[in-house]
C-alpha positions as CSV (number, residue, x, y, z in Angstrom):
1,X,0.0,0.0,0.0
2,X,1.1,3.6,-0.5
3,X,2.2,5.6,2.6
4,X,-0.6,8.1,2.3
5,X,-2.5,9.3,5.4
6,X,-5.2,6.7,4.9
7,X,-2.8,3.8,4.6
8,X,-0.6,4.9,7.6
9,X,-3.2,3.4,9.9
10,X,-2.0,-0.1,8.8
11,X,1.8,0.4,8.8
12,X,4.4,3.2,8.8
13,X,6.3,2.3,5.7
14,X,5.5,1.1,2.2
15,X,5.8,-2.6,1.5
16,X,5.3,-4.8,-1.6
17,X,3.4,-8.0,-1.4
18,X,3.6,-10.8,-3.9
19,X,2.4,-14.4,-4.1
20,X,5.5,-16.6,-4.8
21,X,3.4,-19.5,-5.9
22,X,0.3,-18.2,-7.6
23,X,-0.2,-21.6,-9.4
24,X,0.9,-23.8,-6.5
25,X,4.2,-25.4,-5.8
26,X,6.3,-26.8,-8.7
27,X,5.7,-30.3,-7.4
28,X,2.0,-29.8,-7.5
29,X,2.1,-28.2,-11.0
30,X,4.1,-31.2,-12.4
31,X,1.8,-33.7,-10.8
32,X,-1.3,-32.0,-12.1
33,X,0.1,-32.1,-15.7
34,X,1.3,-35.7,-15.3
35,X,-1.8,-37.3,-13.7
36,X,-4.4,-35.0,-15.4
37,X,-8.1,-35.1,-14.5
38,X,-9.3,-37.1,-11.5
39,X,-9.5,-40.8,-11.8
40,X,-13.3,-40.9,-11.6
41,X,-13.6,-38.3,-14.4
42,X,-11.3,-40.3,-16.6
43,X,-12.7,-43.8,-15.9
44,X,-16.2,-43.2,-14.5
45,X,-15.3,-45.2,-11.4
46,X,-14.2,-43.9,-7.9
47,X,-11.3,-45.1,-5.9
48,X,-10.5,-45.3,-2.2
49,X,-8.6,-42.1,-1.9
50,X,-5.1,-41.6,-0.4
51,X,-3.6,-42.6,3.0
52,X,-5.6,-43.4,6.1
53,X,-6.7,-39.9,7.0
54,X,-10.2,-40.4,5.6
55,X,-10.2,-44.2,5.8
56,X,-13.7,-44.7,7.5
57,X,-15.4,-42.5,4.9
58,X,-13.5,-44.2,2.2
59,X,-14.7,-47.6,3.3
60,X,-18.4,-46.9,3.3
61,X,-19.2,-43.7,1.5
62,X,-18.4,-44.8,-2.0
63,X,-20.6,-47.5,-3.5
64,X,-19.7,-49.2,-6.8
65,X,-21.9,-48.7,-9.8
66,X,-24.8,-51.0,-10.2
67,X,-23.9,-54.5,-11.6
68,X,-20.2,-53.6,-11.5
69,X,-17.8,-56.5,-10.8
70,X,-15.4,-55.8,-8.0
71,X,-12.5,-57.5,-9.7
72,X,-12.4,-54.8,-12.4
73,X,-11.7,-51.1,-11.8
74,X,-13.3,-50.3,-8.5
75,X,-11.1,-50.2,-5.4
76,X,-12.0,-49.6,-1.7
77,X,-10.5,-50.1,1.7
78,X,-7.0,-49.7,3.2
79,X,-4.6,-51.7,1.1
80,X,-7.4,-53.1,-1.1
81,X,-5.7,-52.4,-4.3
82,X,-2.9,-50.6,-6.2
83,X,-4.2,-48.3,-8.8
84,X,-2.0,-47.6,-11.8
85,X,-3.1,-44.0,-12.2
86,X,-3.3,-42.8,-15.8
87,X,-0.4,-40.5,-16.6
88,X,0.9,-38.5,-19.5
89,X,4.7,-38.8,-19.8
90,X,4.7,-36.3,-22.6
91,X,2.8,-33.1,-21.8
92,X,-0.5,-33.0,-23.7
93,X,-2.9,-30.0,-23.8
94,X,-5.8,-32.5,-24.0
95,X,-4.9,-34.0,-20.6
96,X,-5.7,-30.8,-18.8
97,X,-7.7,-30.2,-15.7
98,X,-8.9,-27.3,-13.6
99,X,-6.4,-26.7,-10.8
100,X,-7.6,-26.0,-7.3
101,X,-7.1,-22.7,-5.6
102,X,-6.8,-21.1,-2.2
103,X,-9.1,-18.2,-1.3
104,X,-9.3,-16.2,1.9
105,X,-12.0,-17.4,4.3
106,X,-12.9,-14.9,7.1
107,X,-14.3,-17.7,9.2
108,X,-11.0,-19.5,9.5
109,X,-9.6,-17.2,12.2
110,X,-6.0,-18.0,12.9
111,X,-5.1,-15.2,15.3
112,X,-7.9,-13.7,17.5
113,X,-5.6,-10.9,18.6
114,X,-4.3,-9.6,15.3
115,X,-6.5,-7.3,13.2
116,X,-6.1,-6.8,9.5
117,X,-8.1,-4.7,7.0
118,X,-9.9,-5.9,3.8
119,X,-9.3,-4.3,0.5
120,X,-12.5,-2.5,-0.5
121,X,-12.2,-3.4,-4.2
122,X,-12.0,-7.1,-3.4
123,X,-14.3,-7.4,-0.3
124,X,-17.1,-9.4,-1.9
125,X,-18.7,-10.5,1.4
126,X,-19.2,-7.5,3.6
127,X,-20.1,-8.0,7.3
128,X,-19.2,-6.5,10.7
129,X,-16.1,-4.4,11.4
130,X,-14.3,-5.7,14.4
131,X,-13.0,-2.2,15.4
132,X,-16.3,-0.3,14.8
133,X,-18.5,-3.1,16.2
134,X,-16.5,-5.0,18.9
135,X,-19.4,-5.9,21.2
136,X,-21.3,-9.2,20.9
137,X,-25.0,-9.0,21.6
138,X,-26.4,-12.2,23.1
139,X,-30.0,-11.4,22.3
140,X,-29.3,-10.5,18.7
141,X,-26.6,-13.2,18.3
142,X,-24.3,-10.8,16.5
143,X,-21.8,-8.0,16.9
144,X,-23.0,-4.5,17.4
145,X,-21.8,-0.9,17.7
146,X,-22.7,0.0,21.3
147,X,-22.7,3.7,20.4
148,X,-25.1,3.0,17.5
149,X,-23.1,5.3,15.2
150,X,-22.7,2.5,12.6
151,X,-26.3,1.1,12.8
152,X,-29.6,1.6,14.4
153,X,-30.5,0.2,17.8
154,X,-31.8,-3.4,17.5
155,X,-29.8,-4.1,14.3
156,X,-26.7,-6.1,13.8
157,X,-23.5,-4.4,12.6
158,X,-23.2,-5.0,8.8
159,X,-20.8,-3.1,6.6
160,X,-21.7,-3.3,2.9
161,X,-19.5,-5.3,0.6
162,X,-16.8,-3.4,-1.4
163,X,-16.1,-1.2,1.6
164,X,-13.0,-1.5,3.8
165,X,-13.5,-3.0,7.2
166,X,-11.4,-4.4,10.1
167,X,-11.4,-8.2,10.6
168,X,-9.5,-10.7,12.6
169,X,-6.6,-12.4,10.9
170,X,-7.9,-15.5,9.1
171,X,-6.5,-18.2,6.8
172,X,-7.0,-19.4,3.2
173,X,-9.2,-22.3,2.3
174,X,-8.3,-24.7,-0.5
175,X,-11.0,-25.4,-3.0
176,X,-10.4,-28.5,-5.0
177,X,-10.4,-28.5,-8.8
178,X,-10.7,-31.4,-11.1
179,X,-7.1,-32.6,-11.0
180,X,-6.1,-35.9,-9.4
181,X,-3.2,-33.9,-7.9
182,X,-5.7,-31.9,-5.8
183,X,-6.7,-35.2,-4.1
184,X,-3.2,-36.5,-3.7
185,X,-2.0,-33.2,-2.1
186,X,-4.9,-32.5,0.2
187,X,-6.5,-35.8,1.5
188,X,-3.6,-36.3,3.9
189,X,-4.2,-32.9,5.4
190,X,-1.5,-31.0,3.5
191,X,1.4,-33.1,4.8
192,X,4.8,-32.1,3.4
193,X,5.6,-33.8,0.2
194,X,8.5,-36.2,-0.1
195,X,8.9,-35.4,-3.7
196,X,11.3,-32.7,-4.8
197,X,11.4,-30.6,-7.9
198,X,14.2,-31.3,-10.4
199,X,17.3,-29.2,-9.5
200,X,18.0,-26.0,-11.5
201,X,20.0,-26.8,-14.6
202,X,18.9,-30.4,-14.9
203,X,16.1,-32.2,-16.6
204,X,14.1,-35.1,-15.1
205,X,12.0,-37.7,-16.8
206,X,9.4,-39.8,-14.9
207,X,10.7,-42.2,-12.3
208,X,13.7,-40.0,-11.6
209,X,15.4,-40.9,-8.3
210,X,17.9,-39.0,-6.2
211,X,20.7,-41.1,-7.7
212,X,19.7,-40.1,-11.3
213,X,18.6,-36.5,-10.6
214,X,21.8,-35.1,-12.2
215,X,22.1,-37.4,-15.1
216,X,20.7,-35.0,-17.7
217,X,22.1,-31.4,-17.6
218,X,20.1,-28.9,-19.7
219,X,21.4,-28.2,-23.2
220,X,23.9,-25.4,-23.7
221,X,22.3,-22.1,-24.6
222,X,19.4,-22.4,-22.3
223,X,18.6,-21.0,-18.8
224,X,18.7,-23.3,-15.8
225,X,15.2,-23.6,-14.4
226,X,13.7,-25.6,-11.6
227,X,11.5,-28.7,-12.2
228,X,12.3,-28.9,-16.0
229,X,10.7,-31.8,-17.9
230,X,12.1,-33.4,-21.1
231,X,9.3,-31.8,-23.2
232,X,10.6,-29.9,-26.2
233,X,7.4,-28.0,-27.0
234,X,7.3,-24.4,-25.8
235,X,3.6,-25.0,-24.8
236,X,4.7,-27.4,-22.1
237,X,4.8,-25.5,-18.8
238,X,8.0,-27.2,-17.6
239,X,9.6,-27.8,-20.9
240,X,13.4,-27.9,-20.9
241,X,13.7,-25.5,-23.9
242,X,11.3,-22.7,-22.8
243,X,13.9,-20.1,-21.9
244,X,17.0,-19.2,-23.8
245,X,20.1,-17.9,-22.1
246,X,20.0,-14.2,-21.7
247,X,22.0,-12.0,-24.0
248,X,25.3,-10.8,-22.7
249,X,25.8,-14.1,-21.0
250,X,26.5,-17.7,-22.0
251,X,25.0,-20.9,-20.5
252,X,27.2,-24.1,-20.9
253,X,27.9,-27.4,-19.1
254,X,31.3,-28.0,-17.5
255,X,33.4,-31.1,-18.1
256,X,32.0,-32.8,-15.0
257,X,28.4,-32.3,-16.2
258,X,27.5,-29.2,-14.1
259,X,25.5,-26.5,-15.8
260,X,26.7,-22.9,-15.3
261,X,26.2,-19.4,-16.7
262,X,28.7,-16.6,-16.9
263,X,29.1,-13.1,-18.4
264,X,30.2,-13.0,-22.0
265,X,34.1,-12.7,-22.1
266,X,35.9,-9.7,-23.6
267,X,36.4,-9.6,-27.4
268,X,33.3,-11.8,-27.9
269,X,29.6,-11.1,-28.2
270,X,26.8,-13.2,-26.8
271,X,23.3,-12.9,-28.3
272,X,20.3,-14.6,-26.8
273,X,20.9,-18.4,-26.6
274,X,24.7,-18.5,-26.5
275,X,26.2,-21.8,-25.3
276,X,30.0,-21.1,-25.5
277,X,31.3,-18.0,-27.3
278,X,34.8,-19.4,-27.3
279,X,33.8,-22.0,-30.0
280,X,30.9,-20.1,-31.5
281,X,28.3,-22.4,-29.9
282,X,24.6,-21.3,-29.9
283,X,21.6,-23.2,-28.7
284,X,20.5,-24.1,-32.3
285,X,17.0,-23.6,-31.0
286,X,15.1,-24.3,-34.2
287,X,16.8,-27.6,-35.0
288,X,16.7,-28.8,-31.4
289,X,13.0,-28.3,-31.0
290,X,12.2,-29.6,-34.5
291,X,10.6,-26.2,-35.1
292,X,11.9,-25.8,-38.7
293,X,11.7,-27.7,-41.9
294,X,15.3,-28.5,-42.4
295,X,14.7,-29.3,-46.1
296,X,13.1,-26.0,-47.1
297,X,14.2,-22.4,-47.1
298,X,10.5,-21.4,-47.4
299,X,8.8,-18.5,-49.2
300,X,9.6,-14.8,-48.9
301,X,7.3,-12.5,-46.9
302,X,6.9,-8.7,-47.3
303,X,6.8,-6.7,-44.1
304,X,6.4,-3.1,-43.2
305,X,9.4,-1.4,-41.5
306,X,7.8,2.0,-40.9
307,X,7.6,5.2,-43.0
308,X,8.0,4.2,-46.6
309,X,10.2,1.2,-45.9
310,X,9.4,-2.4,-46.5
311,X,11.5,-5.5,-46.2
312,X,11.6,-9.2,-47.3
313,X,12.4,-12.2,-45.2
314,X,11.8,-15.9,-45.2
315,X,9.3,-18.0,-43.3
316,X,11.5,-18.6,-40.3
317,X,12.2,-15.0,-39.7
318,X,8.5,-14.1,-40.4
319,X,7.5,-16.6,-37.7
320,X,9.9,-14.9,-35.2
321,X,8.6,-11.5,-36.1
322,X,5.0,-12.5,-35.7
323,X,5.7,-14.3,-32.4
324,X,7.0,-11.0,-30.9
325,X,3.9,-8.9,-31.8
326,X,2.1,-7.9,-28.5
327,X,-1.4,-7.9,-30.1
328,X,-1.1,-11.6,-31.1
329,X,-0.2,-12.7,-27.5
330,X,-3.4,-11.0,-26.3
331,X,-5.7,-12.8,-28.7
332,X,-6.8,-16.4,-28.3
333,X,-8.0,-19.0,-30.8
334,X,-9.4,-22.5,-30.7
335,X,-7.1,-25.0,-32.4
336,X,-6.8,-28.7,-33.0
337,X,-3.9,-30.9,-31.8
338,X,-3.3,-34.5,-32.7
339,X,-3.3,-37.3,-30.1
340,X,0.1,-38.9,-29.7
341,X,-1.4,-42.0,-28.2
342,X,1.7,-44.1,-28.8
343,X,3.7,-42.0,-26.3
344,X,0.8,-41.4,-23.9
345,X,-1.2,-44.7,-23.7
346,X,-4.0,-43.2,-21.7
347,X,-7.4,-44.8,-22.1
348,X,-9.0,-41.4,-21.4
349,X,-7.4,-40.1,-24.6
350,X,-7.1,-43.3,-26.7
351,X,-10.4,-43.1,-28.6
352,X,-9.8,-39.6,-29.9
353,X,-7.4,-38.7,-32.8
354,X,-7.6,-35.0,-32.3
355,X,-8.4,-32.6,-29.4
356,X,-9.5,-29.0,-29.3
357,X,-7.6,-26.6,-27.2
358,X,-7.2,-22.8,-26.8
359,X,-3.9,-21.0,-27.3
360,X,-2.9,-17.4,-27.8
361,X,-2.2,-16.5,-31.5
362,X,1.5,-15.9,-31.0
363,X,2.2,-19.5,-29.9
364,X,2.1,-21.3,-33.3
365,X,4.6,-18.7,-34.6
366,X,6.8,-19.1,-31.6
367,X,6.8,-22.9,-32.0
368,X,8.2,-22.5,-35.5
369,X,10.7,-19.7,-34.7
370,X,14.4,-20.3,-34.4
371,X,14.7,-17.9,-31.5
372,X,18.5,-17.7,-31.5
373,X,18.7,-16.7,-35.2
374,X,21.6,-19.1,-35.7
375,X,21.3,-19.4,-39.5
376,X,21.3,-15.6,-39.9
377,X,24.5,-15.3,-37.8
378,X,26.1,-18.1,-39.8
379,X,25.3,-16.5,-43.2
380,X,26.7,-13.2,-41.9
381,X,29.9,-14.9,-40.7
382,X,30.3,-16.6,-44.1
383,X,29.9,-13.2,-45.8
384,X,32.6,-11.8,-43.6
385,X,34.8,-14.9,-44.3
386,X,34.8,-15.8,-40.6
387,X,33.1,-19.2,-41.3
388,X,33.3,-21.7,-44.1
389,X,30.3,-24.1,-44.2
390,X,31.5,-25.3,-47.6
391,X,34.7,-26.8,-46.2
392,X,32.7,-28.2,-43.3
393,X,30.2,-29.9,-45.7
394,X,33.0,-31.6,-47.6
395,X,34.5,-32.8,-44.3
396,X,31.1,-34.0,-43.1
397,X,30.4,-35.8,-46.4
398,X,33.7,-37.7,-46.4
399,X,33.2,-38.8,-42.8
400,X,29.5,-39.6,-43.3
401,X,30.3,-41.9,-46.3
402,X,33.0,-43.6,-44.2
403,X,30.4,-44.1,-41.4
404,X,27.8,-45.5,-43.9
405,X,30.3,-48.0,-45.2
406,X,32.4,-48.9,-42.2
407,X,30.6,-48.4,-38.9
408,X,29.3,-51.6,-37.2
409,X,28.3,-50.2,-33.8
410,X,25.1,-48.3,-33.1
411,X,24.8,-44.6,-32.7
412,X,25.6,-43.2,-29.3
413,X,22.8,-43.5,-26.7
414,X,22.6,-39.7,-26.2
415,X,20.6,-38.0,-23.4
416,X,17.3,-36.2,-24.0
417,X,18.8,-32.9,-22.7
418,X,22.4,-32.3,-23.5
419,X,23.4,-34.6,-26.4
420,X,25.8,-36.7,-24.3
421,X,25.7,-40.1,-22.6
422,X,24.0,-40.0,-19.1
423,X,26.5,-39.7,-16.3
424,X,25.1,-42.8,-14.4
425,X,25.2,-45.0,-17.5
426,X,21.5,-45.3,-17.9
427,X,19.5,-44.9,-21.2
428,X,19.7,-41.6,-22.9
429,X,16.1,-41.8,-24.3
430,X,16.8,-39.1,-26.9
431,X,14.9,-40.8,-29.7
432,X,11.8,-40.8,-27.6
433,X,11.9,-37.2,-26.6
434,X,13.2,-35.8,-29.9
435,X,11.1,-37.9,-32.4
436,X,12.1,-37.9,-36.0
437,X,15.5,-36.2,-35.5
438,X,17.6,-39.3,-35.9
439,X,17.6,-42.2,-38.4
440,X,19.7,-45.2,-37.5
441,X,21.6,-47.2,-40.2
442,X,19.4,-50.3,-39.9
443,X,17.0,-52.2,-37.7
444,X,19.6,-54.0,-35.6
445,X,21.5,-50.8,-34.8
446,X,18.3,-49.0,-33.9
447,X,17.4,-51.8,-31.5
448,X,20.9,-51.9,-30.1
449,X,20.7,-48.1,-29.4
450,X,17.6,-48.4,-27.3
451,X,15.4,-51.5,-27.3
452,X,12.7,-49.6,-25.4
453,X,12.0,-47.5,-28.5
454,X,10.4,-50.3,-30.5
455,X,6.8,-49.8,-29.3
456,X,7.1,-46.1,-30.2
457,X,8.4,-46.6,-33.7
458,X,11.9,-47.1,-34.9
459,X,13.6,-44.9,-37.5
460,X,16.2,-46.8,-39.5
461,X,17.6,-47.2,-43.0
462,X,18.7,-50.1,-45.2
463,X,22.1,-50.8,-43.8
464,X,25.7,-50.2,-45.0
465,X,26.5,-48.5,-48.3
466,X,30.0,-48.3,-49.6
467,X,29.6,-47.2,-53.2
468,X,28.1,-43.8,-54.0
469,X,26.7,-42.5,-57.3
470,X,28.0,-39.5,-59.2
471,X,25.9,-36.5,-59.9
472,X,26.2,-33.2,-61.8
473,X,23.3,-31.0,-60.6
474,X,23.4,-32.3,-57.0
475,X,26.1,-32.7,-54.4
476,X,25.0,-34.4,-51.2
477,X,26.3,-36.7,-48.4
478,X,25.6,-39.7,-50.6
479,X,25.8,-38.3,-54.2
480,X,28.4,-36.6,-56.2
481,X,32.2,-36.4,-56.3
482,X,33.9,-34.7,-53.4
483,X,36.7,-32.2,-54.1
484,X,40.2,-32.5,-52.7
485,X,42.5,-29.7,-51.7
486,X,44.1,-29.9,-55.1
487,X,40.7,-29.1,-56.7
488,X,39.2,-26.6,-54.3
489,X,40.6,-24.6,-51.4
490,X,37.2,-24.8,-49.7
491,X,38.1,-28.3,-48.5
492,X,40.4,-28.5,-45.6
493,X,40.0,-32.2,-44.9
494,X,41.0,-34.3,-47.9
495,X,44.6,-34.9,-48.3
496,X,44.5,-37.0,-51.5
497,X,43.0,-36.3,-54.9
498,X,40.1,-38.7,-54.9
499,X,36.4,-38.7,-56.0
500,X,35.4,-40.5,-52.7
501,X,32.7,-42.5,-54.4
502,X,34.0,-46.0,-53.5
503,X,34.8,-46.8,-49.8
504,X,34.8,-50.6,-50.3
505,X,37.7,-52.1,-48.2
506,X,39.5,-48.7,-48.2
507,X,40.9,-46.8,-45.3
508,X,40.1,-43.1,-44.9
509,X,43.1,-40.8,-45.2
510,X,42.4,-37.4,-43.6
511,X,44.2,-34.3,-42.5
512,X,43.5,-34.7,-38.8
513,X,45.1,-31.4,-37.8
514,X,47.1,-28.7,-39.5
515,X,50.3,-30.7,-39.4
516,X,48.9,-34.2,-38.9
517,X,47.7,-36.6,-41.7
518,X,46.3,-39.9,-40.5
519,X,44.8,-43.0,-42.0
520,X,41.8,-44.8,-40.4
521,X,40.5,-48.3,-40.9
522,X,37.4,-47.9,-38.8
523,X,34.9,-45.1,-38.1
524,X,35.0,-46.0,-34.3
525,X,38.8,-45.3,-34.3
526,X,38.3,-42.0,-36.0
527,X,35.5,-41.0,-33.6
528,X,37.5,-41.9,-30.5
529,X,40.6,-39.9,-31.6
530,X,38.5,-36.9,-32.8
531,X,36.5,-36.6,-29.6
532,X,39.5,-37.1,-27.3
533,X,41.5,-34.4,-29.2
534,X,38.6,-32.0,-29.3
535,X,37.9,-32.3,-25.5
536,X,41.6,-31.7,-24.8
537,X,41.8,-28.6,-27.0
538,X,38.5,-27.3,-25.7
539,X,39.7,-27.6,-22.1
540,X,42.9,-25.6,-23.1
541,X,40.7,-22.9,-24.7
542,X,38.5,-22.6,-21.6
543,X,41.6,-22.3,-19.4
544,X,43.1,-19.6,-21.6
545,X,46.0,-21.9,-22.6
546,X,45.0,-21.9,-26.3
547,X,43.4,-19.2,-28.5
548,X,41.4,-21.5,-30.8
549,X,40.7,-25.1,-31.6
550,X,42.5,-26.4,-34.6
551,X,40.1,-25.9,-37.6
552,X,40.5,-29.5,-38.9
553,X,39.9,-31.0,-35.5
554,X,36.9,-28.6,-35.1
555,X,35.3,-29.7,-38.4
556,X,35.9,-33.4,-37.7
557,X,34.2,-33.0,-34.3
558,X,31.2,-31.3,-35.9
559,X,31.0,-34.2,-38.4
560,X,31.1,-36.9,-35.8
561,X,28.7,-35.1,-33.5
562,X,26.2,-34.5,-36.3
563,X,26.3,-38.2,-37.3
564,X,25.8,-39.5,-33.8
565,X,23.0,-37.0,-33.2
566,X,21.1,-37.4,-36.5
567,X,22.4,-40.4,-38.4
568,X,20.9,-40.7,-41.8
569,X,18.6,-37.8,-41.1
570,X,21.6,-35.6,-42.1
571,X,20.9,-36.5,-45.8
572,X,17.9,-34.2,-45.7
573,X,19.7,-31.4,-43.9
574,X,23.0,-30.8,-45.7
575,X,23.3,-30.8,-49.5
576,X,24.2,-28.6,-52.5
577,X,22.1,-27.8,-55.5
578,X,23.4,-26.4,-58.8
579,X,22.6,-22.8,-59.4
580,X,23.4,-20.0,-61.9
581,X,24.3,-17.3,-59.4
582,X,27.2,-17.0,-57.0
583,X,26.5,-16.0,-53.4
584,X,28.3,-15.7,-50.0
585,X,27.5,-19.4,-49.4
586,X,28.1,-20.9,-52.9
587,X,31.1,-22.8,-54.2
588,X,32.4,-23.3,-57.8
589,X,33.4,-26.9,-58.7
590,X,34.5,-27.9,-62.2
591,X,33.1,-24.7,-63.8
592,X,29.8,-25.2,-62.1
593,X,28.2,-23.2,-59.3
594,X,26.6,-24.9,-56.3
595,X,24.7,-23.5,-53.3
596,X,23.2,-25.0,-50.2
597,X,19.7,-26.3,-50.8
598,X,18.6,-26.2,-47.1
599,X,19.1,-23.8,-44.1
600,X,22.5,-24.0,-42.4
601,X,21.3,-25.1,-39.0
602,X,23.8,-28.0,-39.1
603,X,26.8,-25.7,-39.7
604,X,29.0,-24.7,-36.7
605,X,31.4,-21.7,-36.9
606,X,34.3,-21.7,-34.5
607,X,34.7,-17.9,-34.7
608,X,31.0,-17.1,-35.0
609,X,30.9,-15.0,-31.8
610,X,34.5,-13.7,-31.8
611,X,35.1,-10.0,-32.6
612,X,36.7,-9.5,-36.1
613,X,40.4,-8.8,-36.2
614,X,41.5,-5.4,-35.1
615,X,38.3,-4.9,-33.0
616,X,37.6,-5.4,-29.4
617,X,34.5,-5.6,-27.1
618,X,33.9,-5.2,-23.4
619,X,32.7,-8.0,-21.1
620,X,29.0,-8.7,-21.5
621,X,28.7,-7.6,-25.1
622,X,25.5,-8.7,-26.9
623,X,25.9,-7.9,-30.6
624,X,28.5,-7.8,-33.3
625,X,28.1,-4.0,-33.4
626,X,29.6,-3.9,-29.9
627,X,33.0,-4.9,-31.5
628,X,34.8,-1.6,-32.2
629,X,38.1,-0.8,-33.8
630,X,41.1,-0.2,-31.5
631,X,42.6,2.0,-34.2
632,X,46.0,0.6,-33.0
633,X,46.3,-2.5,-35.1
634,X,47.0,-2.6,-38.9
635,X,46.1,-5.8,-40.7
636,X,47.1,-4.8,-44.2
637,X,47.7,-1.5,-46.0
638,X,47.0,-1.2,-49.7
639,X,47.0,1.7,-52.2
640,X,43.7,2.7,-53.5
641,X,45.3,4.0,-56.7
642,X,45.9,1.6,-59.6
643,X,49.5,0.7,-60.4
644,X,51.1,2.4,-63.4
645,X,50.6,0.4,-66.6
646,X,53.4,-2.1,-67.0
647,X,54.6,-1.6,-63.4
648,X,55.1,-4.5,-61.1
649,X,55.8,-2.7,-57.8
650,X,54.0,-3.8,-54.7
651,X,50.9,-1.9,-53.5
652,X,51.2,-3.2,-50.0
653,X,54.0,-1.4,-48.1
654,X,55.1,-3.1,-44.9
655,X,55.1,0.0,-42.7
656,X,52.7,0.0,-39.8
657,X,52.4,3.7,-39.8
658,X,50.4,3.7,-42.9
659,X,52.8,5.5,-45.3
660,X,52.2,4.6,-48.9
661,X,55.4,5.9,-50.5
662,X,55.4,3.8,-53.6
663,X,51.9,4.6,-54.7
664,X,51.1,6.7,-57.8
665,X,50.4,10.3,-57.2
666,X,46.9,11.5,-58.0
667,X,47.1,15.0,-59.5
668,X,43.8,16.9,-59.5
669,X,43.4,20.3,-61.1
670,X,40.8,23.0,-60.3
671,X,37.3,21.6,-60.3
672,X,38.6,18.1,-60.9
673,X,36.9,15.3,-58.9
674,X,38.5,12.0,-58.0
675,X,36.3,9.0,-57.3
676,X,37.9,5.9,-55.7
677,X,35.8,2.7,-55.4
678,X,36.8,0.3,-52.7
């Protein structure tokens, strides 16, 4: 309340009051989403309740339906039966219920000595004022004002509703909703729960114990939140990907599996969703949530920028633009969602293929939005020549074909949060929580990766392939000749001149590092060496012992990580198409121009978030524009004047002071104009 004269009667200084749990505790919220509507609503049959607090009424108050057989779904009595309550492992908007709430009840007096005051705007009851009417009249059976200033003689004291009055301090009463969690949490008399919300920075599936509570750190680029669930939809209240890391900071996971966040280091910039600026790592939000069509760049949209200005951008950016419009978040629409009955085998939902639900109009756009704008940053980096996705593609293609021909072991059993093996050695369950993002090589390898996935549908291909077809208009992970360093400087991987169409009984010779060429007989050997070297160099970078990871090691690690994370799904994500126009992302091979045919969500740029040469940025920078020139470092000085005809002198003097002594002299007369195009 404000400290005005009227309010000073309550307290001498201003205070702010807030409800820290307006929707109930986190444990209650997760239980309500998990168990959904009450058992009797879902099945039509009651059960005996919880605990022994209301045992007598449980035994006799609930009669089974007429002609109902006791051996079926009806349970009563202490210890009479274990009920496998229906539950939705994956959050579903159709499995909703009306949550209970607490409201003030003036009859539940908790302190007879303490007096509080109602808020006139929210006093819906009215009644007596304990200060104005402190006397109880036995004949009338109510409180009165003995001076009769508030009411007439022979009447009870009654202050109209929506007027402030003094009352004794009372408590709140819980009014049950339709959620099974309301019964679970209240029938035992609000006893403290033994369950705990998932720790901040970790993600918990069902049946998580204290031993496994830290098995799944949240992915890099996302904020650490309490009670996070493995859901990847932004509609899920506890979904692990709901909140990106704040700009000016980065959110990563340490080598021992502990999530942390820190201020963006100097000479780097950290936009929203930064995972590790030292290696250019972003959350890759769109790809991780399956929010984008990786095989389509989408149509172009016209949008109004103000004044007389208009702009064009693709579908992905249009979705992000629309998601941020305040008017859309204030409008609600009815929509239809499909029932994923194979992941939530709940009888209550099983007979319906679709459900109606209500959402605000911005949510469908936000679901399709790549909120960290990774592709935009990657394209900008390629334009500035700070990133080369072309070289990375050729590295990926060579390693992918080697995997297709040579690998005999299944893909790694990655976790559903950070894409790494669980710390306790349990199942990663990534294929369940990220459906459709990974295709195994064949049925046997899919089963070996996670046998529990078979009831939910396995994604697998047709097995090993060692010979790949040539192509002219198309260059993909399985089609077309790959260039060597002798053909194109874009490729930093291939050491020999080879077309890489036949891997049958052949080792893979690669440039492992800048001064290290190796030959591998197996994909597993390559993967082991690459991941070991990458972790070692990354640790050195994080400790400040090394400026950058070797570019060849970096690209090899990206290739291995993409293969383990997506398998054959990569074939739809990374490929070139022949085109007639060159661009910042195109490459010329054998007198033909090729450009990427899908968005560059798969590409990783080591120097993506590093300030360009000769620029610097303060700690906590958020954008590339924060990187400013030091005006003290000279990269290269050139003359802007053309060399004299027939001359062969250098136009790049070596002085750091910027003197260009050997350049031609430009002589301008009166009214002459010199135009120099850079």
